[in-house]
ZAMARGU-4260 file (C-alpha; in steps of 0.2 Angstrom, whole numbers, plus 5000, padded with zeros to 4 digits):
<rodrens>
0) 5015/4899/5023 | 5011/4890/5038 | 4998/4893/5052 | 5008/4904/5063 | 5014/4915/5048
5) 4997/4917/5043 | 4990/4922/5060 | 5005/4934/5062 | 5002/4942/5045 | 4983/4944/5049
10) 4987/4952/5066 | 4999/4965/5057 | 4986/4968/5045 | 4973/4971/5059 | 4986/4984/5066
15) 4986/4993/5049 | 4968/4993/5048 | 4965/5000/5066 | 4979/5013/5063 | 4971/5018/5048
20) 4954/5020/5055 | 4960/5028/5070 | 4968/5043/5058 | 4951/5045/5051 | 4942/5045/5067
25) 4954/5058/5075 | 4953/5068/5059 | 4934/5069/5060 | 4934/5074/5078 | 4949/5087/5076
30) 4938/5096/5062 | 4926/5101/5077 | 4938/5101/5092 | 4954/5111/5098 | 4971/5100/5099
35) 4970/5102/5119 | 4951/5097/5120 | 4954/5082/5109 | 4969/5076/5117 | 4962/5078/5134
40) 4946/5066/5129 | 4955/5055/5118 | 4970/5050/5129 | 4960/5051/5146 | 4949/5037/5138
45) 4965/5028/5132 | 4970/5027/5150 | 4953/5018/5153 | 4955/5006/5139 | 4974/5002/5144
50) 4970/5000/5163 | 4956/4988/5160 | 4968/4978/5148 | 4982/4977/5159 | 4974/4973/5175
55) 4961/4960/5167 | 4975/4951/5158 | 4987/4952/5172 | 5000/4961/5164 | 5007/4969/5179
60) 5013/4952/5184 | 5026/4954/5170 | 5033/4970/5178 | 5038/4961/5194 | 5057/4957/5194
65) 5069/4971/5188 | 5055/4983/5191 | 5065/4999/5192 | 5074/4995/5175 | 5058/4989/5168
70) 5049/5005/5173 | 5063/5016/5166 | 5063/5008/5149 | 5045/5010/5149 | 5045/5028/5153
75) 5058/5032/5140 | 5049/5024/5127 | 5032/5032/5133 | 5039/5049/5133 | 5047/5048/5114
80) 5032/5039/5108 | 5019/5052/5118 | 5030/5067/5109 | 5028/5059/5093 | 5009/5055/5095
85) 5005/5073/5099 | 5015/5079/5085 | 5006/5067/5073 | 4989/5072/5078 | 4995/5091/5075
90) 4999/5085/5058 | 4982/5077/5056 | 4974/5093/5061 | 4985/5105/5051 | 4984/5094/5034
95) 4967/5091/5025 | 4969/5072/5021 | 4975/5060/5034 | 4981/5047/5021 | 4995/5060/5016
100) 5001/5061/5035 | 5001/5041/5034 | 5010/5041/5018 | 5023/5054/5024 | 5024/5044/5040
105) 5033/5029/5029 | 5050/5039/5031 | 5050/5030/5048 | 5058/5015/5043 | 5073/5026/5035
110) 5076/5033/5052 | 5075/5015/5060 | 5088/5009/5048 | 5100/5023/5049 | 5100/5022/5069
115) 5101/5004/5069 | 5117/5005/5058 | 5124/5020/5067 | 5118/5015/5086 | 5116/4997/5086
120) 5129/4993/5073 | 5117/4983/5063 | 5122/4978/5045 | 5113/4986/5030 | 5110/4978/5013
125) 5111/4987/4995 | 5092/4986/4995 | 5090/4996/5011 | 5101/5011/5002 | 5089/5011/4987
130) 5074/5010/4999 | 5080/5025/5008 | 5082/5035/4993 | 5066/5031/4985 | 5058/5034/5002
135) 5064/5051/5003 | 5059/5054/4985 | 5042/5049/4989 | 5042/5062/5004 | 5048/5076/4992
140) 5035/5072/4978 | 5020/5071/4991 | 5025/5089/4996 | 5027/5096/4979 | 5019/5111/4975
145) 5015/5121/4960 | 5031/5129/4956 | 5043/5118/4967 | 5045/5110/4984 | 5041/5124/4994
150) 5028/5114/5002 | 5041/5103/5011 | 5041/5117/5026 | 5023/5115/5028 | 5020/5114/5047
155) 5010/5097/5044 | 5025/5090/5036 | 5037/5095/5049 | 5026/5089/5061 | 5024/5071/5054
160) 5042/5070/5050 | 5049/5074/5067 | 5036/5062/5074 | 5043/5048/5063 | 5060/5052/5070
165) 5054/5050/5088 | 5045/5034/5084 | 5060/5027/5077 | 5070/5032/5092 | 5058/5024/5102
170) 5059/5008/5091 | 5078/5008/5093 | 5077/5009/5113 | 5064/4995/5112 | 5077/4986/5101
175) 5091/4989/5113 | 5082/4984/5129 | 5069/4972/5122 | 5072/4960/5138 | 5065/4974/5149
180) 5051/4980/5138 | 5033/4975/5143 | 5022/4982/5130 | 5006/4984/5140 | 5015/4994/5154
185) 5023/5005/5142 | 5006/5009/5133 | 4997/5013/5149 | 5011/5025/5155 | 5011/5033/5138
190) 4993/5035/5139 | 4993/5043/5156 | 5007/5055/5152 | 4999/5062/5137 | 4983/5062/5147
195) 4990/5072/5161 | 4999/5084/5150 | 4982/5088/5139 | 4973/5090/5155 | 4984/5102/5162
200) 4987/5112/5146 | 4967/5113/5143 | 4964/5119/5162 | 4976/5132/5159 | 4969/5139/5143
205) 4959/5127/5133 | 4942/5132/5125 | 4928/5119/5128 | 4915/5117/5114 | 4900/5105/5117
210) 4903/5087/5111 | 4889/5078/5101 | 4885/5061/5103 | 4894/5057/5086 | 4910/5064/5092
215) 4909/5055/5108 | 4907/5038/5097 | 4922/5043/5086 | 4932/5047/5101 | 4928/5031/5109
220) 4932/5020/5095 | 4947/5030/5089 | 4956/5031/5106 | 4952/5012/5108 | 4960/5008/5091
225) 4975/5019/5092 | 4980/5019/5111 | 4976/4999/5113 | 4971/4988/5098 | 4986/4994/5086
230) 4999/4990/5100 | 4991/4974/5105 | 4990/4967/5087 | 5007/4973/5083 | 5017/4965/5097
235) 5006/4949/5094 | 5012/4950/5076 | 5030/4952/5081 | 5029/4935/5091 | 5024/4926/5076
240) 5033/4933/5060 | 5048/4944/5057 | 5049/4962/5061 | 5054/4967/5044 | 5036/4958/5038
245) 5027/4967/5051 | 5035/4983/5047 | 5030/4981/5030 | 5012/4975/5033 | 5009/4991/5044
250) 5016/5003/5033 | 5001/4999/5021 | 4991/5010/5033 | 4993/5024/5020 | 4983/5014/5007
255) 4969/5010/5020 | 4968/5027/5028 | 4966/5033/5009 | 4952/5023/5006 | 4944/5027/5023
260) 4946/5046/5022 | 4938/5045/5004 | 4924/5035/5010 | 4920/5044/5026 | 4928/5061/5024
265) 4926/5065/5006 | 4944/5068/5004 | 4956/5061/4990 | 4975/5064/4987 | 4981/5074/4973
270) 4990/5065/4958 | 5006/5070/4965 | 5002/5064/4983 | 4997/5047/4976 | 5012/5045/4966
275) 5023/5050/4982 | 5014/5039/4993 | 5017/5024/4981 | 5036/5027/4981 | 5035/5029/5000
280) 5028/5010/5000 | 5040/5004/4987 | 5054/5011/4998 | 5048/5003/5014 | 5047/4987/5004
285) 5065/4989/4999 | 5070/4994/5016 | 5061/4978/5024 | 5065/4965/5011 | 5074/4950/5014
290) 5079/4936/5004 | 5071/4920/5009 | 5081/4908/5018 | 5079/4892/5026 | 5089/4897/5042
295) 5079/4914/5043 | 5070/4917/5059
</rodrens>
């Protein structure tokens, strides 16, 4: 593995760790605040972090030339990812352990693969078929409840599966119009739209509770990680290594979330949830696996 491959893998691992940590920080805050108050504060801070990054790095220069087209693509992806993000945090609030949310979220590559085949006419491999089947099996096992699979219709599961679908749709849009995509611009618009929505809903009927210093710390660190660091690291990884490898490394977020949730929140998955989580990881590996080739980019 050359230096570029190593650095790309480290960026992807950093994105995975940052995402896992943001899940734990958000769960810590959501245990005390309503979804509306949480979203208002979390995404308002996200606007601050993204604005600083966008203007200090001069990313606004990348928007020049085909500005309307770039803005259109950024808004479409931002809306899809914004809706998905809101559902994801609803799932984190509804479920006791954020690691379970993360494991179920591994169904995302299934949607991306199927959409790529159907919408982008991408070719599929036999390993992807097996990976899709195993990942779906893993999701069912995670949602197993005594006496059957009634747990599959839990609100938390529905939220995260719907979120994964919307994230996947955003990925397909990004693939289709990658030439027009400016990640920093999209991330800033996403945070702004979510902050505006949450502020509006909160002012209409949200209940405010006092926010302690520890909660402010979790809000600041978590929003910095989720709204900025994850995106920066993930796109940096994509510049250095294959998209499939990036996706595979980031999918290990469930493992890191499990460890961090156990250490800082004192929650641990059940045996069925662990087995299901492992199956989703195996499934993602099969979906993203490619044979090494000297001609592979």
